[in-house]
Biopython code that builds the backbone (N, CA, C, O; Angstrom):
import numpy as np
from Bio.PDB.StructureBuilder import StructureBuilder

atoms = [
    (1, "MET", "N", (-12.722, 20.444, -14.662)),
    (1, "MET", "CA", (-11.632, 19.497, -14.798)),
    (1, "MET", "C", (-11.915, 18.631, -16.018)),
    (1, "MET", "O", (-12.995, 18.045, -16.094)),
    (2, "PRO", "N", (-11.007, 18.523, -16.966)),
    (2, "PRO", "CA", (-11.237, 17.716, -18.167)),
    (2, "PRO", "C", (-11.200, 16.234, -17.832)),
    (2, "PRO", "O", (-10.431, 15.788, -16.981)),
    (3, "ILE", "N", (-12.042, 15.491, -18.515)),
    (3, "ILE", "CA", (-12.107, 14.036, -18.323)),
    (3, "ILE", "C", (-11.139, 13.374, -19.294)),
    (3, "ILE", "O", (-11.104, 13.700, -20.480)),
    (4, "ASN", "N", (-10.357, 12.441, -18.769)),
    (4, "ASN", "CA", (-9.402, 11.707, -19.574)),
    (4, "ASN", "C", (-10.163, 10.837, -20.582)),
    (4, "ASN", "O", (-11.087, 10.120, -20.197)),
    (5, "ALA", "N", (-9.798, 10.888, -21.832)),
    (5, "ALA", "CA", (-10.512, 10.176, -22.893)),
    (5, "ALA", "C", (-10.334, 8.662, -22.784)),
    (5, "ALA", "O", (-11.155, 7.918, -23.321)),
    (6, "THR", "N", (-9.286, 8.184, -22.105)),
    (6, "THR", "CA", (-9.055, 6.746, -22.010)),
    (6, "THR", "C", (-9.824, 6.112, -20.866)),
    (6, "THR", "O", (-9.908, 4.886, -20.792)),
    (7, "VAL", "N", (-10.385, 6.911, -19.974)),
    (7, "VAL", "CA", (-11.121, 6.378, -18.835)),
    (7, "VAL", "C", (-12.544, 6.040, -19.272)),
    (7, "VAL", "O", (-13.246, 6.877, -19.840)),
    (8, "LYS", "N", (-12.953, 4.826, -19.004)),
    (8, "LYS", "CA", (-14.312, 4.399, -19.329)),
    (8, "LYS", "C", (-15.259, 4.935, -18.258)),
    (8, "LYS", "O", (-14.995, 4.771, -17.067)),
    (9, "LEU", "N", (-16.346, 5.566, -18.661)),
    (9, "LEU", "CA", (-17.300, 6.130, -17.711)),
    (9, "LEU", "C", (-18.347, 5.092, -17.336)),
    (9, "LEU", "O", (-18.607, 4.145, -18.077)),
    (10, "CYS", "N", (-18.934, 5.295, -16.178)),
    (10, "CYS", "CA", (-19.933, 4.373, -15.643)),
    (10, "CYS", "C", (-21.139, 4.286, -16.567)),
    (10, "CYS", "O", (-21.461, 3.197, -17.043)),
    (11, "GLY", "N", (-21.793, 5.363, -16.826)),
    (11, "GLY", "CA", (-22.914, 5.386, -17.760)),
    (11, "GLY", "C", (-24.242, 4.948, -17.186)),
    (11, "GLY", "O", (-25.220, 4.891, -17.931)),
    (12, "ALA", "N", (-24.334, 4.629, -15.887)),
    (12, "ALA", "CA", (-25.622, 4.266, -15.291)),
    (12, "ALA", "C", (-26.545, 5.474, -15.365)),
    (12, "ALA", "O", (-26.119, 6.603, -15.123)),
    (13, "ARG", "N", (-27.795, 5.238, -15.696)),
    (13, "ARG", "CA", (-28.748, 6.332, -15.864)),
    (13, "ARG", "C", (-29.418, 6.666, -14.532)),
    (13, "ARG", "O", (-29.755, 5.775, -13.753)),
    (14, "ALA", "N", (-29.606, 7.954, -14.286)),
    (14, "ALA", "CA", (-30.258, 8.411, -13.070)),
    (14, "ALA", "C", (-31.770, 8.404, -13.256)),
    (14, "ALA", "O", (-32.264, 8.674, -14.351)),
    (15, "ARG", "N", (-32.501, 8.099, -12.198)),
    (15, "ARG", "CA", (-33.963, 8.174, -12.272)),
    (15, "ARG", "C", (-34.396, 9.632, -12.259)),
    (15, "ARG", "O", (-35.370, 10.018, -12.904)),
    (16, "GLN", "N", (-33.663, 10.412, -11.523)),
    (16, "GLN", "CA", (-33.911, 11.844, -11.516)),
    (16, "GLN", "C", (-32.901, 12.479, -12.469)),
    (16, "GLN", "O", (-32.161, 11.766, -13.149)),
    (17, "ASN", "N", (-32.863, 13.766, -12.524)),
    (17, "ASN", "CA", (-31.886, 14.479, -13.346)),
    (17, "ASN", "C", (-32.035, 14.140, -14.829)),
    (17, "ASN", "O", (-31.047, 14.049, -15.557)),
    (18, "ASN", "N", (-33.288, 13.955, -15.267)),
    (18, "ASN", "CA", (-33.594, 13.778, -16.685)),
    (18, "ASN", "C", (-32.860, 12.581, -17.302)),
    (18, "ASN", "O", (-32.495, 12.616, -18.478)),
    (19, "HIS", "N", (-32.647, 11.544, -16.523)),
    (19, "HIS", "CA", (-32.000, 10.297, -16.973)),
    (19, "HIS", "C", (-30.617, 10.527, -17.586)),
    (19, "HIS", "O", (-30.240, 9.873, -18.559)),
    (20, "GLN", "N", (-29.892, 11.439, -17.018)),
    (20, "GLN", "CA", (-28.529, 11.692, -17.477)),
    (20, "GLN", "C", (-27.608, 10.569, -16.998)),
    (20, "GLN", "O", (-27.827, 10.022, -15.917)),
    (21, "PRO", "N", (-26.585, 10.213, -17.775)),
    (21, "PRO", "CA", (-25.679, 9.137, -17.346)),
    (21, "PRO", "C", (-24.729, 9.597, -16.240)),
    (21, "PRO", "O", (-24.408, 10.779, -16.117)),
    (22, "CYS", "N", (-24.294, 8.631, -15.448)),
    (22, "CYS", "CA", (-23.320, 8.897, -14.383)),
    (22, "CYS", "C", (-21.993, 9.274, -15.027)),
    (22, "CYS", "O", (-21.610, 8.705, -16.049)),
    (23, "ARG", "N", (-21.297, 10.228, -14.430)),
    (23, "ARG", "CA", (-20.031, 10.696, -15.013)),
    (23, "ARG", "C", (-18.816, 10.180, -14.250)),
    (23, "ARG", "O", (-17.685, 10.571, -14.538)),
    (24, "GLN", "N", (-19.053, 9.295, -13.268)),
    (24, "GLN", "CA", (-17.936, 8.727, -12.513)),
    (24, "GLN", "C", (-17.188, 7.718, -13.382)),
    (24, "GLN", "O", (-17.793, 7.084, -14.246)),
    (25, "PRO", "N", (-15.896, 7.562, -13.169)),
    (25, "PRO", "CA", (-15.163, 6.546, -13.935)),
    (25, "PRO", "C", (-15.568, 5.146, -13.485)),
    (25, "PRO", "O", (-15.774, 4.908, -12.295)),
    (26, "ALA", "N", (-15.679, 4.241, -14.419)),
    (26, "ALA", "CA", (-16.006, 2.853, -14.089)),
    (26, "ALA", "C", (-14.812, 2.210, -13.406)),
    (26, "ALA", "O", (-13.671, 2.621, -13.617)),
    (27, "MET", "N", (-15.076, 1.208, -12.592)),
    (27, "MET", "CA", (-13.986, 0.504, -11.917)),
    (27, "MET", "C", (-13.222, -0.326, -12.939)),
    (27, "MET", "O", (-13.745, -0.647, -14.006)),
    (28, "ARG", "N", (-12.003, -0.664, -12.611)),
    (28, "ARG", "CA", (-11.159, -1.423, -13.521)),
    (28, "ARG", "C", (-11.809, -2.772, -13.836)),
    (28, "ARG", "O", (-12.231, -3.482, -12.922)),
    (29, "ASP", "N", (-11.891, -3.124, -15.090)),
    (29, "ASP", "CA", (-12.477, -4.373, -15.582)),
    (29, "ASP", "C", (-13.968, -4.498, -15.259)),
    (29, "ASP", "O", (-14.503, -5.606, -15.236)),
    (30, "LYS", "N", (-14.635, -3.384, -15.011)),
    (30, "LYS", "CA", (-16.072, -3.387, -14.732)),
    (30, "LYS", "C", (-16.747, -2.354, -15.621)),
    (30, "LYS", "O", (-16.085, -1.503, -16.215)),
    (31, "ALA", "N", (-18.066, -2.437, -15.707)),
    (31, "ALA", "CA", (-18.819, -1.499, -16.523)),
    (31, "ALA", "C", (-19.381, -0.349, -15.709)),
    (31, "ALA", "O", (-19.800, 0.660, -16.277)),
    (32, "ARG", "N", (-19.401, -0.482, -14.356)),
    (32, "ARG", "CA", (-20.019, 0.525, -13.505)),
    (32, "ARG", "C", (-19.048, 1.037, -12.460)),
    (32, "ARG", "O", (-18.042, 0.399, -12.151)),
    (33, "CYS", "N", (-19.378, 2.219, -11.918)),
    (33, "CYS", "CA", (-18.550, 2.812, -10.864)),
    (33, "CYS", "C", (-18.871, 2.139, -9.531)),
    (33, "CYS", "O", (-19.767, 1.298, -9.460)),
    (34, "ARG", "N", (-18.157, 2.499, -8.494)),
    (34, "ARG", "CA", (-18.348, 1.885, -7.186)),
    (34, "ARG", "C", (-19.711, 2.198, -6.599)),
    (34, "ARG", "O", (-20.218, 1.443, -5.770)),
    (35, "LEU", "N", (-20.313, 3.312, -7.021)),
    (35, "LEU", "CA", (-21.620, 3.698, -6.494)),
    (35, "LEU", "C", (-22.762, 2.940, -7.165)),
    (35, "LEU", "O", (-23.849, 2.840, -6.597)),
    (36, "HIS", "N", (-22.536, 2.411, -8.349)),
    (36, "HIS", "CA", (-23.601, 1.751, -9.104)),
    (36, "HIS", "C", (-23.366, 0.257, -9.293)),
    (36, "HIS", "O", (-23.880, -0.328, -10.246)),
    (37, "GLY", "N", (-22.607, -0.364, -8.413)),
    (37, "GLY", "CA", (-22.481, -1.814, -8.442)),
    (37, "GLY", "C", (-21.160, -2.336, -8.964)),
    (37, "GLY", "O", (-21.038, -3.538, -9.202)),
    (38, "GLY", "N", (-20.180, -1.497, -9.150)),
    (38, "GLY", "CA", (-18.895, -1.981, -9.635)),
    (38, "GLY", "C", (-18.181, -2.864, -8.637)),
    (38, "GLY", "O", (-17.438, -3.762, -9.033)),
    (39, "LYS", "N", (-18.392, -2.629, -7.329)),
    (39, "LYS", "CA", (-17.738, -3.435, -6.311)),
    (39, "LYS", "C", (-18.473, -4.735, -6.040)),
    (39, "LYS", "O", (-17.875, -5.681, -5.527)),
    (40, "CYS", "N", (-19.729, -4.804, -6.365)),
    (40, "CYS", "CA", (-20.547, -5.968, -6.052)),
    (40, "CYS", "C", (-20.140, -7.147, -6.928)),
    (40, "CYS", "O", (-20.157, -7.047, -8.155)),
    (41, "THR", "N", (-19.777, -8.260, -6.303)),
    (41, "THR", "CA", (-19.414, -9.462, -7.049)),
    (41, "THR", "C", (-20.347, -10.608, -6.740)),
    (41, "THR", "O", (-20.339, -11.613, -7.451)),
    (42, "GLY", "N", (-21.153, -10.488, -5.702)),
    (42, "GLY", "CA", (-22.080, -11.554, -5.337)),
    (42, "GLY", "C", (-21.394, -12.643, -4.532)),
    (42, "GLY", "O", (-20.177, -12.629, -4.346)),
    (43, "ALA", "N", (-22.187, -13.575, -4.064)),
    (43, "ALA", "CA", (-21.676, -14.681, -3.256)),
    (43, "ALA", "C", (-20.895, -15.651, -4.136)),
    (43, "ALA", "O", (-21.312, -15.968, -5.249)),
    (44, "LYS", "N", (-19.772, -16.113, -3.633)),
    (44, "LYS", "CA", (-18.923, -17.048, -4.383)),
    (44, "LYS", "C", (-18.948, -18.453, -3.780)),
    (44, "LYS", "O", (-18.914, -19.441, -4.514)),
    (45, "THR", "N", (-19.006, -18.548, -2.450)),
    (45, "THR", "CA", (-18.966, -19.857, -1.806)),
    (45, "THR", "C", (-20.370, -20.435, -1.722)),
    (45, "THR", "O", (-21.360, -19.713, -1.844)),
    (46, "LYS", "N", (-20.445, -21.745, -1.513)),
    (46, "LYS", "CA", (-21.740, -22.409, -1.401)),
    (46, "LYS", "C", (-22.504, -21.886, -0.180)),
    (46, "LYS", "O", (-23.715, -21.671, -0.248)),
    (47, "GLU", "N", (-21.802, -21.684, 0.926)),
    (47, "GLU", "CA", (-22.441, -21.172, 2.140)),
    (47, "GLU", "C", (-22.967, -19.760, 1.929)),
    (47, "GLU", "O", (-24.051, -19.410, 2.396)),
    (48, "GLY", "N", (-22.188, -18.957, 1.222)),
    (48, "GLY", "CA", (-22.619, -17.582, 0.949)),
    (48, "GLY", "C", (-23.841, -17.532, 0.062)),
    (48, "GLY", "O", (-24.715, -16.687, 0.255)),
    (49, "LYS", "N", (-23.915, -18.431, -0.915)),
    (49, "LYS", "CA", (-25.077, -18.477, -1.799)),
    (49, "LYS", "C", (-26.326, -18.911, -1.038)),
    (49, "LYS", "O", (-27.416, -18.389, -1.270)),
    (50, "ILE", "N", (-26.160, -19.872, -0.128)),
    (50, "ILE", "CA", (-27.299, -20.314, 0.687)),
    (50, "ILE", "C", (-27.766, -19.178, 1.584)),
    (50, "ILE", "O", (-28.968, -18.940, 1.705)),
    (51, "ARG", "N", (-26.830, -18.473, 2.214)),
    (51, "ARG", "CA", (-27.173, -17.352, 3.080)),
    (51, "ARG", "C", (-27.879, -16.252, 2.299)),
    (51, "ARG", "O", (-28.825, -15.641, 2.797)),
    (52, "SER", "N", (-27.427, -16.000, 1.089)),
    (52, "SER", "CA", (-28.045, -14.979, 0.250)),
    (52, "SER", "C", (-29.462, -15.382, -0.149)),
    (52, "SER", "O", (-30.360, -14.540, -0.177)),
    (53, "ALA", "N", (-29.671, -16.654, -0.458)),
    (53, "ALA", "CA", (-31.005, -17.126, -0.825)),
    (53, "ALA", "C", (-31.962, -17.024, 0.353)),
    (53, "ALA", "O", (-33.123, -16.653, 0.179)),
    (54, "LYS", "N", (-31.480, -17.352, 1.560)),
    (54, "LYS", "CA", (-32.333, -17.253, 2.746)),
    (54, "LYS", "C", (-32.677, -15.805, 3.064)),
    (54, "LYS", "O", (-33.775, -15.519, 3.542)),
    (55, "ALA", "N", (-31.756, -14.896, 2.806)),
    (55, "ALA", "CA", (-32.006, -13.493, 3.105)),
    (55, "ALA", "C", (-33.092, -12.920, 2.205)),
    (55, "ALA", "O", (-33.766, -11.963, 2.585)),
    (56, "ASN", "N", (-33.271, -13.492, 1.015)),
    (56, "ASN", "CA", (-34.262, -12.983, 0.075)),
    (56, "ASN", "C", (-35.615, -13.672, 0.225)),
    (56, "ASN", "O", (-36.581, -13.256, -0.415)),
    (57, "LEU", "N", (-35.714, -14.714, 1.052)),
    (57, "LEU", "CA", (-36.958, -15.442, 1.234)),
    (57, "LEU", "C", (-37.964, -14.556, 1.964)),
    (57, "LEU", "O", (-37.662, -14.031, 3.035)),
    (58, "LYS", "N", (-39.147, -14.387, 1.400)),
    (58, "LYS", "CA", (-40.125, -13.500, 1.998)),
    (58, "LYS", "C", (-41.149, -14.250, 2.838)),
    (58, "LYS", "O", (-41.411, -13.850, 3.972)),
    (59, "HIS", "N", (-41.732, -15.316, 2.322)),
    (59, "HIS", "CA", (-42.727, -16.044, 3.088)),
    (59, "HIS", "C", (-42.629, -17.548, 2.899)),
    (59, "HIS", "O", (-43.063, -18.286, 3.783)),
    (60, "GLY", "N", (-42.093, -18.032, 1.819)),
    (60, "GLY", "CA", (-41.900, -19.456, 1.617)),
    (60, "GLY", "C", (-43.118, -20.188, 1.105)),
    (60, "GLY", "O", (-43.125, -21.419, 1.127)),
    (61, "PHE", "N", (-44.148, -19.504, 0.646)),
    (61, "PHE", "CA", (-45.367, -20.147, 0.186)),
    (61, "PHE", "C", (-45.129, -20.971, -1.067)),
    (61, "PHE", "O", (-45.794, -21.989, -1.262)),
    (62, "TYR", "N", (-44.211, -20.567, -1.912)),
    (62, "TYR", "CA", (-43.968, -21.259, -3.173)),
    (62, "TYR", "C", (-42.665, -22.049, -3.178)),
    (62, "TYR", "O", (-42.155, -22.375, -4.250)),
    (63, "THR", "N", (-42.121, -22.362, -2.023)),
    (63, "THR", "CA", (-40.925, -23.194, -1.998)),
    (63, "THR", "C", (-41.287, -24.615, -2.397)),
    (63, "THR", "O", (-42.454, -24.999, -2.327)),
    (64, "LYS", "N", (-40.305, -25.394, -2.814)),
    (64, "LYS", "CA", (-40.555, -26.775, -3.228)),
    (64, "LYS", "C", (-41.177, -27.580, -2.097)),
    (64, "LYS", "O", (-42.073, -28.394, -2.321)),
    (65, "GLU", "N", (-40.695, -27.346, -0.878)),
    (65, "GLU", "CA", (-41.215, -28.090, 0.265)),
    (65, "GLU", "C", (-42.673, -27.752, 0.523)),
    (65, "GLU", "O", (-43.476, -28.650, 0.779)),
    (66, "ALA", "N", (-43.033, -26.469, 0.460)),
    (66, "ALA", "CA", (-44.414, -26.057, 0.713)),
    (66, "ALA", "C", (-45.350, -26.589, -0.372)),
    (66, "ALA", "O", (-46.455, -27.037, -0.067)),
    (67, "LEU", "N", (-44.923, -26.543, -1.621)),
    (67, "LEU", "CA", (-45.750, -27.066, -2.710)),
    (67, "LEU", "C", (-45.950, -28.571, -2.560)),
    (67, "LEU", "O", (-47.054, -29.075, -2.771)),
    (68, "ALA", "N", (-44.887, -29.292, -2.196)),
    (68, "ALA", "CA", (-44.990, -30.745, -2.016)),
    (68, "ALA", "C", (-45.912, -31.076, -0.845)),
    (68, "ALA", "O", (-46.683, -32.033, -0.915)),
    (69, "GLU", "N", (-45.839, -30.300, 0.219)),
    (69, "GLU", "CA", (-46.693, -30.547, 1.385)),
    (69, "GLU", "C", (-48.166, -30.333, 1.037)),
    (69, "GLU", "O", (-49.015, -31.123, 1.450)),
    (70, "ARG", "N", (-48.475, -29.293, 0.294)),
    (70, "ARG", "CA", (-49.867, -29.042, -0.104)),
    (70, "ARG", "C", (-50.373, -30.139, -1.048)),
    (70, "ARG", "O", (-51.526, -30.559, -0.952)),
    (71, "GLU", "N", (-49.516, -30.594, -1.951)),
    (71, "GLU", "CA", (-49.902, -31.681, -2.857)),
    (71, "GLU", "C", (-50.191, -32.959, -2.076)),
    (71, "GLU", "O", (-51.148, -33.670, -2.383)),
    (72, "LEU", "N", (-49.376, -33.253, -1.075)),
    (72, "LEU", "CA", (-49.590, -34.428, -0.237)),
    (72, "LEU", "C", (-50.915, -34.321, 0.512)),
    (72, "LEU", "O", (-51.649, -35.304, 0.614)),
    (73, "MET", "N", (-51.221, -33.150, 1.030)),
    (73, "MET", "CA", (-52.481, -32.949, 1.745)),
    (73, "MET", "C", (-53.676, -33.148, 0.815)),
    (73, "MET", "O", (-54.677, -33.742, 1.216)),
    (74, "ARG", "N", (-53.583, -32.660, -0.420)),
    (74, "ARG", "CA", (-54.671, -32.864, -1.385)),
    (74, "ARG", "C", (-54.884, -34.347, -1.670)),
    (74, "ARG", "O", (-56.019, -34.820, -1.735)),
    (75, "GLU", "N", (-53.779, -35.075, -1.840)),
    (75, "GLU", "CA", (-53.874, -36.513, -2.083)),
    (75, "GLU", "C", (-54.506, -37.234, -0.894)),
    (75, "GLU", "O", (-55.316, -38.142, -1.081)),
    (76, "MET", "N", (-54.144, -36.840, 0.325)),
    (76, "MET", "CA", (-54.709, -37.466, 1.523)),
    (76, "MET", "C", (-56.205, -37.185, 1.628)),
    (76, "MET", "O", (-56.980, -38.061, 2.011)),
    (77, "LEU", "N", (-56.608, -35.964, 1.290)),
    (77, "LEU", "CA", (-58.030, -35.630, 1.339)),
    (77, "LEU", "C", (-58.821, -36.403, 0.282)),
    (77, "LEU", "O", (-59.939, -36.845, 0.546)),
    (78, "LYS", "N", (-58.250, -36.568, -0.906)),
    (78, "LYS", "CA", (-58.920, -37.372, -1.940)),
    (78, "LYS", "C", (-59.054, -38.814, -1.478)),
    (78, "LYS", "O", (-60.101, -39.435, -1.664)),
    (79, "TRP", "N", (-58.009, -39.343, -0.881)),
    (79, "TRP", "CA", (-58.035, -40.715, -0.384)),
    (79, "TRP", "C", (-59.111, -40.877, 0.687)),
    (79, "TRP", "O", (-59.843, -41.867, 0.689)),
    (80, "ARG", "N", (-59.208, -39.898, 1.604)),
    (80, "ARG", "CA", (-60.211, -39.938, 2.668)),
    (80, "ARG", "C", (-61.625, -39.882, 2.083)),
    (80, "ARG", "O", (-62.507, -40.621, 2.520)),
    (81, "ASP", "N", (-61.840, -39.007, 1.096)),
    (81, "ASP", "CA", (-63.155, -38.894, 0.480)),
    (81, "ASP", "C", (-63.545, -40.190, -0.217)),
    (81, "ASP", "O", (-64.694, -40.622, -0.127)),
    (82, "ASN", "N", (-62.597, -40.810, -0.911)),
    (82, "ASN", "CA", (-62.875, -42.082, -1.576)),
    (82, "ASN", "C", (-63.165, -43.184, -0.555)),
    (82, "ASN", "O", (-64.011, -44.044, -0.802)),
    (83, "LEU", "N", (-62.488, -43.168, 0.568)),
    (83, "LEU", "CA", (-62.719, -44.163, 1.616)),
    (83, "LEU", "C", (-64.100, -43.994, 2.227)),
    (83, "LEU", "O", (-64.767, -44.986, 2.523)),
    (84, "GLU", "N", (-64.540, -42.758, 2.420)),
    (84, "GLU", "CA", (-65.862, -42.504, 2.987)),
    (84, "GLU", "C", (-66.955, -42.966, 2.035)),
    (84, "GLU", "O", (-68.007, -43.424, 2.482)),
    (85, "CYS", "N", (-66.726, -42.857, 0.738)),
    (85, "CYS", "CA", (-67.712, -43.308, -0.249)),
    (85, "CYS", "C", (-67.875, -44.829, -0.190)),
    (85, "CYS", "O", (-68.968, -45.345, -0.422)),
    (86, "LEU", "N", (-66.803, -45.539, 0.115)),
    (86, "LEU", "CA", (-66.858, -46.991, 0.166)),
    (86, "LEU", "C", (-67.577, -47.495, 1.411)),
    (86, "LEU", "O", (-68.134, -48.592, 1.399)),
    (87, "LEU", "N", (-67.572, -46.729, 2.458)),
    (87, "LEU", "CA", (-68.192, -47.179, 3.717)),
    (87, "LEU", "C", (-69.633, -46.934, 3.738)),
    (87, "LEU", "O", (-70.299, -47.254, 4.723)),
]
sb = StructureBuilder()
sb.init_structure("model")
sb.init_model(0)
sb.init_chain("A")
sb.init_seg("    ")
for serial, (resi, resn, name, xyz) in enumerate(atoms, 1):
    if name == "N":
        sb.init_residue(resn, " ", resi, " ")
    sb.init_atom(name, np.array(xyz, "f"), 0.0, 1.0, " ", f" {name:<3s}", serial, name[0])
structure = sb.get_structure()
């Protein structure tokens, strides 16, 4: 079947198949086909963005709250050590 010359192709590269480009037509006003992310628009609302961020959280070790809590603990330990030196 001949491909229409006016249709923009997806062009996403395959990991297999010798990195050949995808031959599916791209979605309207998008660069990729529906299989390679053309439908994906991401979260638009504030609630959706928060939900998306929580879904990607793996352990929380480097969150702002965790870093602040560890810094506070270090300061408390320094204060305790200095107090023990004075006594």
